[in-house]
C-alpha positions in Angstrom: 63.3 72.1 187.1 66.8 70.8 187.6 65.8 67.6 185.8 64.4 69.6 182.9 67.6 71.6 182.6 69.7 68.4 182.6 67.4 67.0 179.8 67.8 70.1 177.7 71.6 70.1 178.1 71.7 66.4 177.1 69.5 67.1 174.1 71.7 70.0 173.0 74.8 67.9 173.3 73.3 65.1 171.3 72.2 67.5 168.6 75.7 69.0 168.4 77.2 65.6 168.2 74.9 64.5 165.4 75.7 67.7 163.5 79.4 66.7 163.6 78.8 63.0 162.8 80.2 61.5 159.7 77.8 61.2 156.8 76.0 57.8 156.3 75.8 56.1 153.0 72.6 57.2 151.3 72.9 60.7 152.6 74.1 63.8 150.8 77.9 64.0 151.0 78.9 67.2 152.8 80.6 69.8 150.7 84.1 71.0 151.6 86.9 73.1 150.3 90.6 72.4 150.6 93.8 73.5 149.0 95.4 71.0 146.6 99.1 70.4 146.1 99.3 73.3 143.6 97.7 75.7 146.1 94.3 75.8 144.3 91.1 75.8 146.3 89.1 72.6 145.4 85.4 72.2 146.4 83.5 69.0 146.2 80.6 71.0 144.7 83.0 71.8 141.7 82.4 68.2 140.5 78.6 68.1 140.6 77.4 65.7 137.9 80.4 63.4 138.2 81.4 60.5 140.3 83.9 61.4 143.0 86.2 59.0 144.8 87.8 60.2 148.1 91.0 58.3 149.1 92.6 59.1 152.5 96.3 58.5 152.2 99.6 58.6 154.0 102.8 57.7 152.2 104.5 56.4 155.4 101.7 53.9 156.1 102.5 50.2 155.2 98.9 49.6 154.2 99.1 52.5 151.7 102.5 51.3 150.5 100.9 47.9 149.8 98.5 49.5 147.3 101.0 51.9 145.7 104.1 49.7 145.6 102.0 47.0 143.8 100.5 49.5 141.4 97.0 48.6 142.6 96.0 52.1 143.7 97.3 53.7 140.5 95.3 51.2 138.4 92.1 52.0 140.3 92.8 55.7 139.9 93.4 55.5 136.2 90.4 53.2 135.5 88.2 55.7 137.4 89.5 58.9 135.9 89.5 57.4 132.4 85.8 56.8 132.8 85.2 60.5 133.8 85.3 60.1 137.6 87.1 62.6 139.8 89.7 61.1 142.2 90.7 63.2 145.2 93.6 61.8 147.3 93.3 63.5 150.8 96.2 63.9 153.2 94.9 64.7 156.7 98.2 64.2 158.5 98.9 67.1 160.8 102.3 69.0 160.7 104.9 66.9 162.4 102.9 63.7 162.0 103.7 60.7 159.8 102.5 61.4 156.2 102.4 65.2 156.4 103.8 66.7 153.2 103.8 70.0 151.5 102.6 70.6 147.9 105.9 70.0 146.3 106.4 66.7 148.1 102.9 65.6 147.3 103.5 66.3 143.6 106.8 64.4 143.7 105.0 61.4 145.2 102.4 61.5 142.5 105.0 61.6 139.8 107.4 59.0 141.2 104.6 56.5 141.9 102.9 57.1 138.6 99.7 58.0 140.4 96.6 59.4 138.7 94.6 61.5 141.2 92.6 64.4 139.8 93.9 66.4 142.8 95.9 65.8 146.0 94.2 67.7 148.8 96.3 68.9 151.8 94.0 68.7 154.8 96.6 69.4 157.5 94.0 70.8 159.9 92.0 67.5 159.5 88.8 69.4 158.7 87.8 67.3 155.7 88.9 64.1 157.4 86.8 64.7 160.5 83.9 65.9 158.3 83.8 62.4 156.7 84.9 60.5 159.8 88.0 59.2 158.0 89.7 56.7 160.3 92.4 54.9 158.3 94.7 55.2 155.4 93.4 54.1 153.1 89.8 55.0 153.8 87.6 55.2 150.7 84.4 57.0 149.8 82.4 57.2 146.6 80.0 60.0 145.8 77.5 59.8 142.9 76.8 62.6 140.4 73.8 63.7 142.5 76.1 64.3 145.5 75.0 61.2 147.5 77.5 59.1 149.4 77.1 55.6 147.9 80.2 53.8 149.3 82.3 54.1 152.5 84.9 51.7 153.8 87.9 49.6 152.8 89.6 49.4 149.4 89.3 45.7 149.5 88.4 42.7 151.7 91.8 41.6 153.1 93.0 43.7 155.9 96.8 43.2 155.6 99.8 45.1 154.5 101.0 42.3 152.2 100.8 43.0 148.5 100.5 39.3 147.8 96.9 39.5 149.3 95.6 41.9 146.6 94.9 39.4 143.8 92.7 37.2 146.1 90.9 40.1 147.9 87.4 41.3 146.9 88.0 44.7 145.4 85.2 46.7 147.1 85.9 50.1 145.6 86.4 48.7 142.0 83.2 46.8 142.2 81.2 49.6 143.8 82.3 52.1 141.2 81.6 49.8 138.3 78.1 49.0 139.7 77.3 52.6 140.2 78.6 53.7 136.8 76.4 51.0 135.2 73.3 52.4 136.9 73.1 49.6 139.4 72.8 49.8 143.2 76.1 49.2 145.1 75.9 45.7 146.3 78.1 46.3 149.3 77.9 50.0 150.2 79.5 49.9 153.7 82.6 47.9 154.7 85.1 48.2 157.5 88.1 50.3 156.6 91.6 49.0 157.5 95.0 50.5 157.6 97.0 53.0 159.7 95.0 55.5 161.8 94.7 58.9 160.2 97.4 61.1 161.9 95.3 64.1 163.0 
């Protein structure tokens, strides 16, 4: 009987763990709601029928600075949004941690960097980040118009903070989005994200 109880407890804990596991590519992307930098509630389900890119970011992270100081992230954002995709920059830094900002600071960063996100989401409780298993800044995800997660991983193939590496890196997100928008399967749907740890 004791052995049976142990098995039931283990099964329950495994079930609870899998319920909280990050979504896998090919699965439905979990819906969420979060406040954006203007104080508006944004839900993933608001964008049904459109491609959505999720970008985890932290302005104090040198890996994020690499992509913003070079203009690479802004170019990706503009290219995606010009083609009708939604780009959600997500800040999951907790209060008092590196990268935590309020709405006004987030908007100022968007303006001064010439960034092009559709919304900047303030996820200071880390709810959205943990829902997706976001590990690094940047950590990138692409969701197709049917709500399926089709890409998860790094922005590109060279895990460094040196902007000089960008031109010779394989641009995973750019390629994945172009393939998906052309109706093709994503050739490399999962890669290993790199960057600073998300400051939950």
